[in-house]
C-alpha positions in Angstrom: 80.2 0.4 6.4 84.0 1.0 6.6 85.2 1.2 10.1 86.6 4.6 11.2 89.3 2.6 13.1 90.8 0.2 10.6 94.0 -1.8 11.3 97.2 0.2 11.7 99.2 1.3 8.6 102.6 0.3 10.0 103.4 -2.2 12.7 107.0 -3.2 13.3 109.2 -4.8 16.0 113.0 -4.1 16.3 115.5 -6.2 18.1 118.7 -4.6 19.5 121.7 -6.4 18.2 123.7 -5.6 21.3 121.3 -6.5 24.2 118.5 -8.4 22.5 116.0 -5.8 23.8 112.9 -5.3 21.6 111.3 -2.0 20.6 108.1 -1.3 18.7 106.7 1.3 16.4 103.0 1.5 15.4 101.8 4.1 12.9 98.0 3.9 13.2 97.4 6.3 10.3 98.9 9.2 8.5 97.1 12.5 7.9 98.8 14.8 5.4 101.5 12.1 5.4 102.5 12.6 9.0 101.7 11.0 12.4 102.2 12.1 16.0 102.9 10.1 19.2 105.5 9.8 21.9 108.1 7.2 22.7 107.9 5.3 26.0 110.4 3.0 27.7 109.4 0.5 30.4 110.2 -3.1 31.2 107.4 -5.3 29.8 106.3 -2.9 27.0 104.5 -4.9 24.3 103.5 -4.4 20.7 99.8 -4.7 21.8 100.3 -1.9 24.3 102.0 0.3 21.7 99.2 -0.3 19.2 96.6 0.7 21.7 98.5 3.9 22.5 98.8 4.7 18.7 95.1 4.3 18.3 94.6 6.6 21.2 96.8 9.2 19.5 94.6 9.0 16.4 91.6 9.8 18.6 93.4 12.6 20.4 94.3 14.3 17.2 90.7 13.9 15.9 89.2 15.3 19.0 91.2 18.5 18.8 90.1 19.0 15.2 87.3 21.6 15.0 85.8 21.6 11.4 84.3 25.0 12.1 87.5 26.7 13.1 88.9 27.8 9.8 91.4 30.2 11.4 93.4 27.5 13.2 96.9 27.0 11.9 97.3 23.6 13.5 95.6 20.9 11.5 95.7 17.5 13.3 98.0 14.7 12.2 97.7 10.9 12.3 98.4 8.8 15.4 101.4 6.7 16.2 103.5 5.5 19.2 106.8 3.9 20.0 107.8 1.7 22.9 110.9 0.0 24.1 110.8 -3.0 26.4 113.6 -1.9 28.8 113.8 -0.5 32.3 114.8 3.2 31.9 117.0 2.9 35.0 119.1 0.1 33.4 122.6 1.3 32.7 122.3 0.0 29.2 119.0 1.9 28.6 120.5 5.0 26.9 122.5 3.0 24.4 119.3 1.0 23.6 117.4 4.3 23.1 120.1 5.6 20.7 120.1 2.4 18.7 116.3 2.3 18.5 116.1 5.9 17.2 118.9 5.2 14.7 117.0 2.2 13.4 113.8 4.3 13.3 115.5 7.2 11.6 113.7 6.9 8.2 110.4 6.9 10.0 111.2 9.9 12.2 112.6 11.8 9.3 109.5 11.2 7.1 106.3 10.1 8.9 106.6 9.9 12.7 106.9 12.9 15.0 107.7 11.8 18.6 108.8 13.0 22.0 108.9 12.0 25.7 106.5 9.5 27.2 106.6 7.2 30.2 110.1 6.5 31.4 111.8 9.1 29.2 112.3 12.9 29.5 112.3 15.2 26.5 115.9 16.2 27.2 117.0 12.6 27.1 115.0 11.8 23.9 116.5 14.9 22.2 120.0 14.0 23.2 119.6 10.4 22.0 118.0 11.7 18.7 121.0 13.9 18.0 123.4 11.1 18.7 121.3 8.9 16.3 121.8 11.5 13.5 118.4 13.1 13.6 117.8 16.8 13.1 114.8 16.8 15.4 112.2 14.3 16.7 109.5 16.3 15.0 111.3 16.9 11.7 108.7 15.0 9.7 106.2 17.8 10.2 108.6 20.5 8.9 107.4 20.3 5.3 103.9 21.3 6.5 105.1 24.5 8.1 104.9 27.9 6.3 108.0 29.2 8.2 110.1 26.3 9.4 112.8 28.5 10.9 110.3 30.6 12.8 108.4 27.6 14.0 111.4 25.8 15.3 112.6 29.0 17.1 109.1 29.4 18.6 109.1 25.8 19.9 112.6 26.1 21.3 111.7 29.3 23.0 108.6 27.7 24.5 110.7 24.8 25.9 113.0 27.4 27.5 110.1 28.9 29.5 109.9 28.0 33.2 107.2 28.9 35.8 108.2 28.5 39.4 110.9 26.0 38.6 108.9 23.8 36.2 109.2 23.9 32.4 106.3 25.0 30.3 106.5 21.7 28.3 106.0 19.8 31.6 103.2 22.1 32.8 101.2 22.1 29.6 99.9 18.5 30.1 99.2 19.0 33.8 97.2 22.2 33.0 95.1 20.1 30.6 94.4 17.3 33.1 93.7 19.8 35.9 91.2 21.7 33.7 89.5 18.4 32.9 89.1 17.7 36.7 87.8 21.3 37.3 85.3 21.0 34.5 83.9 17.8 36.0 83.6 19.4 39.4 81.9 22.5 37.9 79.4 20.3 36.0 78.5 18.5 39.3 78.2 21.8 41.2 81.0 20.9 43.6 83.2 23.8 44.8 86.9 23.5 44.1 87.9 24.5 47.6 88.2 21.4 49.7 87.6 18.9 46.9 90.0 16.0 47.6 92.3 14.4 45.0 94.6 11.4 45.1 97.3 10.9 42.4 99.4 7.9 41.3 102.6 9.2 39.8 104.6 12.3 40.6 106.7 12.7 37.5 106.1 15.1 34.6 102.3 14.7 34.3 101.5 13.9 37.9 103.6 16.6 39.4 102.3 19.4 37.2 98.7 18.2 37.6 99.1 18.3 41.4 100.4 21.8 41.3 97.5 23.1 39.1 94.9 21.4 41.2 96.4 22.6 44.5 96.6 26.1 43.2 92.9 25.9 42.1 92.0 25.2 45.7 91.7 21.4 45.7 93.2 19.4 48.6 95.8 16.9 47.4 95.5 14.2 50.0 97.7 11.4 48.6 100.5 11.0 46.0 102.0 7.6 45.1 105.4 7.1 43.6 107.6 3.9 43.3 108.4 3.9 47.0 104.7 4.0 48.2 102.0 6.4 48.9 102.5 9.7 50.8 99.3 10.9 52.5 97.9 13.6 54.6 94.1 13.9 54.9 94.4 17.6 55.8 96.3 18.2 52.5 99.9 17.7 51.3 102.3 20.5 50.6 102.6 20.0 46.9 105.4 22.5 46.4 107.5 21.0 49.1 107.1 17.6 47.6 107.9 18.9 44.1 111.2 20.3 45.6 111.9 16.9 47.1 111.5 14.7 44.1 114.1 13.4 41.7 114.2 13.3 37.9 112.1 10.1 38.0 109.3 11.6 40.2 110.4 9.8 43.4 110.1 11.9 46.5 113.0 11.9 49.1 111.4 10.4 52.2 114.0 12.3 54.3 112.5 15.6 53.2 108.8 14.9 53.8 106.9 17.8 55.3 105.5 17.3 58.8 102.2 15.5 59.0 102.8 13.2 56.0 102.2 9.5 56.4 103.9 6.7 54.4 101.4 4.1 53.2 101.6 1.1 50.8 101.9 1.7 47.1 98.3 0.9 46.3 96.8 3.1 49.1 96.3 6.0 46.7 93.5 4.0 45.1 91.4 3.6 48.2 91.9 7.1 49.5 88.8 9.0 50.5 88.7 11.5 47.7 86.4 12.9 45.1 88.9 12.5 42.3 91.6 9.9 41.5 94.2 10.8 38.9 96.3 7.8 37.7 99.3 9.6 36.2 101.9 6.8 36.1 101.6 3.5 34.3 99.2 1.7 32.0 96.9 -1.0 33.4 97.1 0.4 37.0 93.4 -0.1 37.7 92.2 -3.7 37.2 89.1 -5.8 37.9 90.3 -6.6 41.4 91.7 -3.3 42.8 88.9 -1.2 41.3 86.7 -2.5 44.2 88.8 -0.2 46.5 87.9 3.0 44.6 85.7 5.3 46.5 86.1 8.4 44.4 83.4 9.9 42.1 85.7 10.4 39.1 88.8 8.7 37.8 90.6 11.2 35.4 93.2 9.4 33.3 96.4 11.5 33.2 98.4 8.4 32.2 97.8 6.5 29.0 95.5 3.4 29.3 95.6 3.2 33.2 92.2 1.7 33.6 91.5 -1.7 32.0 88.2 -1.8 30.0 86.7 -4.5 32.3 87.6 -2.4 35.4 86.0 0.6 33.8 82.8 -1.3 33.2 82.7 -2.3 36.9 83.4 1.3 38.0 80.6 2.5 35.8 78.2 0.0 37.4 79.0 1.6 40.8 78.4 5.1 39.4 82.1 6.1 39.1 82.9 7.9 35.9 86.2 7.5 34.1 87.3 10.6 32.0 89.5 8.9 29.4 93.1 9.6 28.5 92.2 10.5 24.9 90.5 13.5 26.4 92.1 14.3 29.8 95.8 14.1 28.8 95.5 15.3 25.2 96.6 18.8 26.1 100.3 17.9 26.0 100.3 16.8 22.4 98.1 19.7 21.3 100.3 22.2 23.0 103.3 21.1 20.9 101.4 21.6 17.7 99.6 24.8 18.7 103.1 26.3 19.5 104.9 24.9 16.4 102.2 25.9 14.0 101.8 29.4 15.6 98.4 29.3 17.2 100.1 30.4 20.4 103.5 31.8 21.2 106.2 31.0 23.7 104.4 32.5 26.6 103.1 30.6 29.7 99.9 32.6 30.3 98.9 32.4 26.6 99.5 28.7 26.6 97.6 28.1 29.8 94.7 30.2 28.6 94.5 28.3 25.3 94.8 24.9 27.0 92.1 25.7 29.5 89.7 26.9 26.9 90.3 24.0 24.6 90.2 21.3 27.3 87.0 22.7 28.9 85.3 22.8 25.5 86.4 19.3 24.8 85.4 17.8 28.2 82.0 19.6 28.0 81.4 18.2 24.5 82.3 14.7 25.5 80.2 14.7 28.7 77.3 16.2 26.9 77.5 13.4 24.3 77.8 10.8 27.1 74.6 12.1 28.7 72.7 12.3 25.4 73.7 8.8 24.3 73.5 7.2 27.8 77.1 5.9 27.5 80.4 6.3 29.3 82.7 9.3 28.6 85.1 7.0 26.8 82.4 5.7 24.4 81.3 9.3 23.8 84.9 10.3 23.0 85.3 7.5 20.6 82.0 8.4 18.9 83.1 12.1 18.6 86.4 11.0 17.1 84.7 8.7 14.7 82.4 11.6 13.6 85.4 13.8 12.8 87.7 11.3 11.1 85.7 11.1 7.8 85.8 14.9 7.7 89.5 14.9 8.2 89.9 12.3 5.5 87.8 14.3 3.0 89.7 17.5 3.6 93.3 16.4 4.1 93.5 12.7 3.0 95.1 9.9 5.0 96.8 6.6 4.6 95.3 3.8 6.7 
């Protein structure tokens, strides 16, 4: 039997002629000739990491494909990912980013739609893309649109929407992660009010997730950033912390609300909470530190934050990991729902669509896990594998 997850279609490594920095692009597969996946920048980023992220994007796209929904305008794409081995705070980082995008220009123009990921903001990616001579980081999808001008205007309008100081593009992903958490709580019969959550990362995804969970009644008891963990067992003032963070998600310690304690960086992991949300880096939970986890669920807002061996050990202790290909997939889907016209440039419409889609997806994955007696990640992979042949038959792909 042919594997539903064959080797990637395109794998390449680029070396910057100025700094010697390396960057990677992996196109896992193309659907309708196009792939989707963000661009990250972090010191130590490897080709293996980027390949894993690209495969995850293939599964995210497949999981948001509903063969029965014939009225949907958005039809999923293939999966891809880019990564640059560079500290985003390095003074040379922006120049590296521009040169990487200039080198990747033929791919961005034709097969790879991309956007912000770890270490990069969408504004920065867009500015660098323009300097590299690109029309847009998602221009490869334009030939698939019925009304390109209208679609581009709709997406631009959506990116201009703010809600209480945060952009809709930032909030979309956090809304999806939060709804994943709430669905897990509801299935377990636990009330939202008073349920405790600890997060690693307070940037785009972590900050938005914290806001939605706090407003849903959960108690955010710990948040970790690069300086350490900020904790308050009675509940952190999320809005005050959002107002005190910088563009990289680091909270100004001089502006901490009364009652906050400063703890070591890894203290978020051992916090007494029902839910842990790793929303920062890949490989955050390993076979050693997983022993500190006391939560009931780990909900992956970051990409690949829990190592497979650690996840197995957590499962042995009755701790479920809701995988990234499910929990954080709302960000990617929101882009395409908006661009293709399933939703407009309106926050409440976007949040409603995200909540309904994510709750349906999480329920489907957890139902499959219960039926098959497997982990949620294995169930998500199985569901994606079921859908990929249908996508191939209807739309075609290149492996």
